[in-house]
C-alpha positions as CSV (number, residue, x, y, z in Angstrom):
1,X,36.9,321.3,165.9
2,X,36.7,317.7,164.4
3,X,38.7,317.8,160.9
4,X,38.5,314.8,159.0
5,X,41.3,314.0,156.4
6,X,40.9,312.3,153.0
7,X,43.0,311.8,149.7
8,X,41.0,312.2,146.8
9,X,44.3,312.1,144.5
10,X,47.8,309.9,146.1
11,X,48.6,308.9,149.2
12,X,50.4,309.6,152.1
13,X,52.5,307.4,154.5
14,X,51.2,307.0,158.0
15,X,54.5,308.9,159.3
16,X,52.8,311.8,157.9
17,X,49.4,311.3,159.7
18,X,50.9,310.7,162.9
19,X,53.4,313.8,162.7
20,X,50.7,315.7,162.2
21,X,48.1,314.0,164.4
22,X,51.2,314.6,167.3
23,X,51.8,318.4,166.2
24,X,48.1,318.8,166.3
25,X,47.9,317.2,169.7
26,X,50.6,319.1,171.2
27,X,49.3,322.7,170.0
28,X,45.9,322.7,168.7
29,X,44.0,321.4,171.7
30,X,40.5,322.3,170.3
31,X,41.5,320.4,167.3
32,X,40.6,316.4,166.5
33,X,42.1,315.0,163.6
34,X,40.6,311.6,161.9
35,X,42.4,310.3,159.3
36,X,40.2,308.3,156.7
37,X,42.1,304.9,156.4
38,X,41.5,305.6,152.4
39,X,44.6,308.2,153.0
40,X,47.2,305.1,153.0
41,X,45.2,302.7,150.4
42,X,47.4,302.3,146.9
43,X,46.2,301.6,143.5
44,X,48.1,302.4,140.5
45,X,49.2,306.0,141.0
46,X,46.6,307.1,143.1
47,X,45.3,306.7,146.5
48,X,42.9,303.9,146.0
49,X,40.8,303.5,142.8
50,X,38.1,305.7,141.7
51,X,35.4,304.5,143.9
52,X,37.4,304.3,147.1
53,X,38.4,307.7,146.7
54,X,35.0,309.3,146.0
55,X,33.4,307.3,148.9
56,X,35.8,308.0,151.4
57,X,35.5,311.6,150.3
58,X,31.4,311.8,150.8
59,X,31.5,309.9,153.6
60,X,33.5,312.4,155.3
61,X,31.5,315.5,153.8
62,X,28.3,314.0,154.5
63,X,29.0,313.5,158.0
64,X,28.0,316.0,160.4
65,X,30.2,315.4,163.4
66,X,33.0,316.6,161.0
67,X,33.7,320.5,161.1
68,X,36.2,320.9,158.4
69,X,37.3,318.2,155.8
70,X,41.2,318.4,154.6
71,X,42.9,316.9,151.8
72,X,45.8,315.0,152.6
73,X,48.3,316.0,149.9
74,X,47.8,316.8,145.8
75,X,49.6,315.0,143.1
76,X,47.0,313.7,140.3
77,X,43.8,312.2,140.8
78,X,40.8,314.3,142.0
79,X,39.6,315.1,138.7
80,X,38.8,311.7,138.2
81,X,36.1,311.8,141.1
82,X,35.2,315.3,141.5
83,X,31.7,315.2,139.5
84,X,30.8,312.1,141.0
85,X,31.6,313.3,144.2
86,X,29.6,316.7,144.3
87,X,26.4,315.0,142.7
88,X,26.6,312.7,146.0
89,X,26.8,315.8,148.7
90,X,24.2,316.0,151.1
91,X,23.3,318.9,153.1
92,X,25.8,318.4,155.8
93,X,28.5,319.0,153.2
94,X,27.6,322.9,152.8
95,X,28.0,323.3,156.9
96,X,32.1,322.4,156.7
97,X,35.4,323.9,156.1
98,X,37.4,322.5,152.9
99,X,40.9,323.3,152.8
100,X,43.7,321.9,150.6
101,X,45.7,323.3,147.1
102,X,47.5,321.9,143.9
103,X,45.5,318.9,142.7
104,X,42.6,319.9,145.4
105,X,42.0,322.8,142.9
106,X,39.4,320.5,140.9
107,X,37.2,319.8,143.9
108,X,37.7,323.3,145.3
109,X,36.4,324.9,141.9
110,X,33.5,322.5,141.6
111,X,32.5,323.3,145.1
112,X,32.5,326.9,144.7
113,X,30.7,326.6,141.4
114,X,28.2,324.5,143.6
115,X,27.8,327.3,145.8
116,X,30.1,326.4,148.8
117,X,31.0,329.4,151.0
118,X,34.0,328.0,153.3
119,X,36.6,327.1,150.9
120,X,40.4,327.9,151.1
121,X,43.5,327.2,149.0
122,X,46.0,326.3,151.7
123,X,49.0,323.8,153.2
124,X,48.3,320.0,153.6
125,X,49.4,317.6,156.2
126,X,51.5,316.1,153.8
127,X,53.7,319.7,153.7
128,X,54.5,318.7,157.2
129,X,57.6,316.2,154.6
130,X,59.2,319.8,153.4
131,X,62.0,322.2,154.9
132,X,60.2,323.8,157.5
133,X,57.0,321.8,157.0
134,X,55.3,322.1,160.2
135,X,55.1,326.1,160.1
136,X,53.0,325.4,157.2
137,X,50.8,322.5,158.9
138,X,50.7,324.8,162.0
139,X,49.6,327.9,159.8
140,X,46.3,325.8,158.1
141,X,45.6,324.4,161.9
142,X,45.8,327.6,163.4
143,X,44.0,329.1,160.6
144,X,40.6,326.4,161.2
145,X,40.7,326.1,164.8
146,X,41.1,329.6,165.2
147,X,40.5,331.9,162.2
148,X,44.2,333.2,162.5
149,X,44.6,336.0,160.4
150,X,48.2,335.7,160.5
151,X,47.8,332.7,158.4
152,X,46.6,334.2,155.8
153,X,48.2,335.6,152.0
154,X,49.1,339.2,153.3
155,X,47.8,340.7,150.1
156,X,44.2,339.3,150.0
157,X,42.1,341.6,148.9
158,X,39.3,343.2,151.4
159,X,36.9,344.7,148.6
160,X,37.0,342.0,145.8
161,X,36.4,338.2,146.6
162,X,39.7,336.3,146.6
163,X,40.6,332.4,145.1
164,X,43.6,330.8,144.0
165,X,44.9,328.0,142.1
166,X,47.4,326.0,140.8
167,X,48.3,327.1,136.9
168,X,48.0,323.6,135.1
169,X,45.0,322.5,137.3
170,X,43.0,325.6,136.8
171,X,44.4,325.8,133.0
172,X,42.6,322.0,132.8
173,X,39.5,322.8,134.7
174,X,38.3,325.6,132.3
175,X,35.2,324.9,130.1
176,X,34.5,322.1,132.5
177,X,31.5,321.8,134.6
178,X,34.3,322.7,137.7
179,X,35.0,325.8,136.0
180,X,34.0,328.8,138.9
181,X,32.0,332.1,138.0
182,X,35.4,334.0,139.1
183,X,33.6,337.5,138.0
184,X,35.1,340.5,139.8
185,X,37.6,338.0,141.9
186,X,41.5,338.8,142.8
187,X,42.6,335.6,141.3
188,X,45.8,334.2,142.6
189,X,48.0,331.6,140.7
190,X,51.3,329.3,141.4
191,X,52.9,326.6,140.1
192,X,55.7,323.6,140.3
193,X,57.9,321.2,138.4
194,X,56.5,322.8,135.1
195,X,58.8,324.0,131.9
196,X,58.3,327.9,130.9
197,X,56.7,326.9,127.6
198,X,54.1,324.6,129.3
199,X,53.3,327.7,131.8
200,X,53.3,330.3,128.8
201,X,50.9,327.3,126.9
202,X,48.5,327.7,130.0
203,X,48.8,331.1,130.7
204,X,47.3,331.5,126.9
205,X,44.1,329.4,127.5
206,X,43.3,330.8,131.0
207,X,43.6,334.4,130.0
208,X,41.7,333.6,126.5
209,X,38.4,331.9,128.8
210,X,36.0,334.7,128.7
211,X,35.3,334.4,132.5
212,X,38.6,334.8,133.6
213,X,38.8,338.3,131.4
214,X,36.3,339.4,133.9
215,X,38.4,339.0,136.8
216,X,39.7,342.0,139.0
217,X,43.1,341.1,138.3
218,X,45.4,338.2,138.7
219,X,48.4,337.8,141.2
220,X,51.4,335.4,140.4
221,X,52.6,333.0,143.3
222,X,56.1,331.2,143.5
223,X,56.7,329.1,140.1
224,X,59.2,326.5,142.0
225,X,61.2,323.5,140.7
226,X,61.0,325.0,137.3
227,X,63.0,322.3,134.6
228,X,65.5,324.3,132.3
229,X,64.2,324.7,128.6
230,X,66.0,323.4,125.8
231,X,66.5,325.9,123.7
232,X,66.1,328.4,127.0
233,X,62.7,329.9,126.9
234,X,63.9,333.5,127.5
235,X,61.2,334.9,129.8
236,X,60.5,334.4,133.6
237,X,57.0,332.9,134.9
238,X,56.3,336.9,135.9
239,X,57.4,337.8,132.3
240,X,54.9,335.3,130.6
241,X,52.1,336.0,132.8
242,X,52.2,339.8,132.6
243,X,52.4,339.3,128.7
244,X,49.5,337.1,128.6
245,X,47.5,339.7,130.9
246,X,48.2,342.7,128.7
247,X,46.8,340.8,125.6
248,X,43.5,339.9,127.4
249,X,43.6,343.1,129.2
250,X,43.6,341.6,133.0
251,X,45.2,343.7,135.2
252,X,48.4,342.3,136.7
253,X,48.2,342.9,140.5
254,X,51.9,342.0,141.3
255,X,53.2,339.0,143.2
256,X,51.1,336.7,145.9
257,X,52.7,334.5,148.7
258,X,51.6,330.9,147.9
259,X,53.3,328.1,146.5
260,X,54.7,324.4,146.5
261,X,56.6,325.2,149.4
262,X,56.2,325.7,153.0
263,X,56.0,329.5,153.1
264,X,52.4,328.9,151.6
265,X,49.9,331.1,153.2
266,X,46.1,330.6,153.2
267,X,43.9,332.1,150.6
268,X,39.9,332.1,151.4
269,X,37.5,331.8,148.7
270,X,35.4,335.0,148.3
271,X,35.5,337.7,150.7
């Protein structure tokens, strides 16, 4: 399997690419990783300017020699190029697997809206730098190369289609051309480094959306590294999510094993 790696948001260090490439060569003989040079560019906050990031994504997505496109990392920036990317994709792009999470959700949402069927929320190369990060990268490679079911979030619904997003990213893409139709889906949400009042505000926006109110239910992943509120917010992330689900008439289905950490599991979109 030939896997292309691009960075639509922020850059990675070359040491990250080297570590992931070495792990793949050691444990996944069927995997051939190609990191686009754009992954290492820097322009202000981003991995190259908007044109460089969009061109790299389109180049690899339209190249029929690649079987999968793996987002190098999250951060911020893919929303700036998502619509441009989607407008330029050709038929080879529809045959690929796309894997990432966090800021990658903007492009994953747009691809799902456009009818792409091989998408997943899951660990990215940058995760190798986390504590226990090799296990996260290994999990994604095992799923990409062999469809390993041990890599999957254990509570995936076998009856309803599934989808997973970062809370802040998903809230921001609602009402844009990138918003997917999630009617009947089990939606999983996670977040990192957000004050509880911001999570509360995002959940108000998410659960007020007419299409989101048509989902089969919502599961909450981990909300990690939450800064302290002053004054204290007084509710946990689960209490916040349950509150807004109840107000919107959305079934709350409990916790999900996803998050910005090395335990993050793979969630394929759809059934």
